[in-house]
C-alpha positions as MATLAB code, in Angstrom:
seq = 'MNAYEIEQVEKQVKGDYRLPLGYQAWADIEHKAREQRARASAQAFTKFFAGVLAKVTGFAQQVRSTAADCTNARLRHDH';
ca = [
      52.201   -0.917    7.081;
      53.008   -0.006   10.569;
      50.477    0.379   13.509;
      50.202    4.108   13.004;
      49.293    3.849    9.348;
      46.737    1.059    9.952;
      45.260    3.263   12.730;
      45.002    6.276   10.321;
      43.155    4.026    7.575;
      40.681    2.779   10.224;
      40.014    6.497   11.273;
      39.574    7.373    7.671;
      37.310    4.320    7.010;
      34.956    5.294   10.008;
      35.121    8.960    9.050;
      33.918    8.068    5.490;
      30.961    6.238    6.853;
      29.812    9.350    9.022;
      29.956   11.627    5.922;
      26.546   12.785    4.622;
      25.215   10.858    1.616;
      25.828   12.314   -1.823;
      23.202   13.769   -4.129;
      22.960   10.439   -6.023;
      22.418    8.350   -2.902;
      19.772   10.869   -1.699;
      18.077   10.809   -5.030;
      17.987    6.926   -4.986;
      16.585    7.027   -1.356;
      13.962    9.528   -2.367;
      13.040    7.527   -5.540;
      12.610    4.318   -3.699;
      10.367    6.026   -1.100;
       8.255    7.575   -3.687;
       7.836    4.103   -5.269;
       6.926    2.591   -1.900;
       4.448    5.378   -1.301;
       2.803    4.971   -4.561;
       2.597    1.109   -4.288;
       1.043    1.506   -0.760;
      -1.510    3.990   -2.023;
      -2.436    1.919   -4.919;
      -3.070   -0.896   -2.585;
      -5.021    0.996   -0.166;
      -7.149    2.489   -3.057;
      -7.666   -1.106   -4.433;
      -8.719   -2.480   -1.095;
     -11.055    0.436   -0.422;
     -12.851    0.135   -3.687;
     -13.108   -3.602   -3.469;
     -14.880   -3.165   -0.096;
     -17.218   -0.630   -1.659;
     -17.995   -2.922   -4.531;
     -18.627   -5.773   -2.272;
     -21.021   -3.563   -0.016;
     -22.761   -2.441   -3.217;
     -23.113   -5.877   -4.575;
     -24.482   -7.267   -1.246;
     -27.043   -4.339   -1.242;
     -28.065   -5.057   -4.807;
     -28.621   -8.729   -4.052;
     -30.695   -7.847   -0.885;
     -32.781   -5.625   -3.046;
     -33.399   -8.202   -5.709;
     -34.223  -10.863   -2.997;
     -36.705   -8.607   -1.342;
     -38.208   -7.636   -4.751;
     -38.451  -11.446   -5.576;
     -40.008  -12.099   -2.269;
     -42.646   -9.498   -2.787;
     -43.473  -10.564   -6.207;
     -43.833  -14.102   -4.983;
     -46.204  -12.875   -2.092;
     -48.328  -11.040   -4.530;
     -48.655  -13.905   -6.947;
     -49.577  -16.251   -4.171;
     -52.138  -13.918   -2.686;
     -55.611  -15.498   -2.965;
     -58.768  -13.461   -2.920;
];
């Protein structure tokens, strides 16, 4: 190859990289983006409900503890 041919090949290679993506490439990108979004949504959903469950469990334990304290106080009450 001479210098002119090499230059033409380099221009063609550079031009190929600037061409828009084909349908299949866009479909792959879209599919990966949807998977990542679904995964992130599931993680957020899981974290949210894990926090809610922890709050409810803590509240229930506090109610049980208060009820037990009240019961003990009534049983120890001397008249």
